[in-house]
N, C-alpha and C positions, 0 to 999 in steps of 0.2 A: 656150571655154565660160562661162558665166555661174556665178558664185557668191560667198558672203560672205568677205570677205578681209578679216585681221585684219593690223593692221602698228604699231607703236606706240599701242599702245591704241586704235586707229582702225579702227573696222568700217565696210566700204563694199561697196555691191555693185560687181563689176567684171565684162566681159562679155569680158575679154580673158585668161582665164587658160587656160595652155595643156591639153588634155585628159592626163590621165596616162598614160604610156609600161607599161605594168606589165613589171616585170623578170621573168627565168625563173621559173616556179612561182607567180605570182602571172594575177591576175583582173583584166576590166575590168569593174565596175559599174556601170549607169546607176541611178542613185538614185533611188525612187520616192517615198518620205516621210523624213523624217529630226526628230525631236525635239532639243530644247532643255531642256540640263539645266543644273545650278547653276556646273560645271566650265566650259563656256561662258561664263559669265556672270562666274567669278572670271578668265575668261582676258582678257576686255574689261576688265579692272579692275589687270591686270599681276599677276597671282596668277603666273604663269610667261611667260618670255620669249617667246611662240610670234609667229612670222609665218605667215601662210598660211590657208587654206580651214578655217574652224571646223567643229564636228560630229563624233560617236562614234557615235549612236544611228541607225543608217537601216536602211532595208529596199531592197532595190534587184531589179534584174535583171541576171545575168550575158550579157555581149552579145559578151568575149572571153574563151575559157578553156576548159576540158576539157568535150568534146562532152555527158558527163552533166551538165554543170550550164546551159550557154548556154541561155537562155530561162527559166529559173530564178528564182524569186524566191528572195532568198536573204539574212540577217542575216551581220555579220561581227565577230568578237573584235578587238579595237581594237588588241592590241600584235603588231607583224611582228617577231620574233625571228629571230637569225642562224644558231639551231641548232648554232653549235661555241663559245660561252664558257658558263663553269662552271656556271651556272645554267641554260640549254639542257640542259647534260651531265645535269645531277641532275631534267630532267621540269620545269623552274619558269621557262618561258619568260616568264611576266609580269614576271619581275624580269630578263631579258634583258641583258647589259651593253653590247649595243649596238642595242637594239631602236628602231623608229619606233613613233610611236603615232598612231593614227588622229585627226588635228585638234586633237593635245595637242603630240607630238615630232617636229618633221622628216617631218610626212608630210601631204598636203593632205586635208580630212576631206570630211565628208558633204554639207557644206551649199553642195553645187553639182551640174551635169550628172551628173559622173562623178566615181568616185572607184578606186583600186585596194589591193589586198589580198592576200596570199598565197590559193593555192586551198584550204590547211589552215585557213585561219582560216574560213572561210565554211560556213554550216549553211543548208540548205534549209529554206524555210518551209515547214508542212503547209498544205495546202490548205483546210484548215477554220480557219486563222486567217487574219482581216480584216488588211490592211497597217497600218491603225492600229495593231491590237494588239500584231503583230510589232514593231512600232517601241520597246516596250517591252524587247524582251528582254536587251538590254544592262544596264539598271537591275535589271531582276529577278533577272538572273546575280550582279549585285553583291552584290544583296540575299542571295542563297544561299551568297556566298561565308563568309558568318558560321559557317553549318553546315559548312563546309568545314575551317574554325580551328578551331572547337571543338564539341564535344558536348552538346547541348541535348534535354533529354527532360520528362518530366511533373513530373519531381521536381524543377525548377528555378524560380525564382522569377526572371521577368525584366522589365526595364523597358525602355522604347524612349522615348527625348528625341527630340520634334519631331515633325510632323504633316503637314509637307511631303510633297513627290512621294515622295522616300526614305525617310521614313519610315512612308509609306504601305505602300511596297512589301515595307520589313523585316517590319513587324506582321504583314502577309498570308503571308509566307514561314514566321515564326516560330512564327503560329499552329497551322501545320500540323502543328508538332513537339508540341504538347498540352501546352506550357509553363504554368506560371501566368503570364498575361501581363496589363503594363498598359502603353497606350500614352497618353503624356500630350503636349498641347500646347497652343496658344493660341484657336484657334479652333473655334467650335463646331462650323458644319455639316463643318468635316474630320476631327473626332472622328466626329461624326454619321456620315461614310461608314465608319468602320472599326465602330463599333458596331453598323452595320446588320448587318454579317457576324458579328457576335457575339462580336469582340474586346471586351474592358474599355477604357475611356479615363476619362480625369480630365485635370485640371491639376495644376500644381506642388503646390497645398496638398493634394492627397492622395497625395503621394508621402513616407511613412515612411523618416526616414535608416535607414540601415546596417539594410535590411531585404529587398535583391534580391542575389541569387547573380551576376548578369549585367545590366548596363546597355550598353545602345548607342544612342550619341550620335550624332544624326543631325540635328543644327541646324549645326554648323560656328563654334559661337559661345563665349566665356568663359562664358556665363550654363549654356549647355548643358550644359557638360563640369563644371560644377561641381555642377548639379543631379545628372549621373550619377554622379561621383565620392562624393557623401554619400550615395547610395541604398545603395550596397555596403557589405554585411557583408566584416567580416577574411574575405581571400583571395578576394574576390570578381573577374572579372573584366569591365573595362572595355573596350568595343572602340568604337574611333572611325570611325565609315564617312562623315562629310564631309571635304572638303579645307578647311583654314583658310586664310583672304585674310591674315591676320596672325599676328603672335605669341601662342601661349596660354600662359598665366599659369596656375601651378601650383602646388599645397604638396607638392613632392618627399619632405619628411620623411614624410608621411601617408602618401603610398602606401607607403612602404617600411614604416614601423611597420605597417599594416594588411596588408602582401604582397599587395598589389594588382595583377594581373596587365593588363598595358596590352598591347592588340592593336589594330595597325592593319587596316583591312581596307577593299580595292579592289575590282579586277574579278573575277569569279567564272565558274561553268560555264555556258555556254551551252545542251548538250542538255538537262539538266533544267529551264532556265526556259522552253523552247519547249514543254516536254511540260508545264507547269504553266499554259501561255496556252493548249495545243491542248485539255487537258480542263477549261478553265475555276473551275481551282483557286484562279486568280488573276486577279481582275477590275480590271482596268484602264480599263475606258472612263469610269466616271465622274471621272479622274482627267484626260481631256483636256478641255482648257478650251476651245482655239481653235486653228484652223488657218487658217497665211496662204499664200498661194502664195510663191514664193522671190523674186520680184519684189518683194513688201512684206517682205522678210526683217529690214529695220533697225525697220519698226513690230514686225515679231513678237519683236524683242529685248526693245524697250521695253515691249511688254506680259509677258513674261515677267520681267520685271526688278520688274513691280509687285507690290506686298506682299498676299499672301493669290492669288494666280495661281499654279493648279497648271501642269500639262505644255501648253507652244505645240507645235504641229507645222509642220512647213514640207512645203509640198507643191512637190515640185521635178519632179518628170516624171509622168504617167499611167501607171498598171500596163498 
């Protein structure tokens, strides 16, 4: 099959990749569309020593699997768990000690004609949700994970640092809690997209120090971390939502003195993410910058790396 293969930080389009052979309990999925995210870009820069097909945000059609799924459009949770380790037995499969991760750890990903995932990872896409929109299920779920980890209500003052793809989705999901929310960034046109949805926006100069209960860092860089940290009141909560390609410098003593809670946050719940997309409570269409055919995948990656570009999708197969 055809796919985008990463090896030794070199990305290439290959046509000789074996079609996956699903293990017991898995399904073979023909990929329709897939989204390029920052994790994919960081993998090409050496964030993690992965070799294989990239991509984990996808919509596909089940070609081989249970009768009730064959022919259905699906999205899929990216962590394939063993079901036997201590984390699986605790009901935390996203931290399975033996997991493979679609397009990230020991499992070929979605930037190819086909992929395989456990049947239990798959979620049927409602007919009302367009394929382009459904490709955002995984990042919307990741944004919702914050609310799985901490309780947020209209009594909280919350800061989001970063107006990129992830920051946009985090802002939209947190706005639904009714909290006193401020999203900051550097790009007027991106902030305007949130402002049009009734979300208060601003720039670094609008952030008062020690004024927020919760800060969500969505930039993945030192500057963003520092802004989020200094915005917090004592006993505030700092949520790290981005992967960091390099080392992060921080003042550990200040974290101790102010008794700051630091939380890493990644994969989240798919069912409520699909519900938000189906009901239109989350609007992702303005985030789609462009769509490339898989054959032009290398050009798609170059565009995705361009400063200011939002989501780039790959059209792999027609639905």
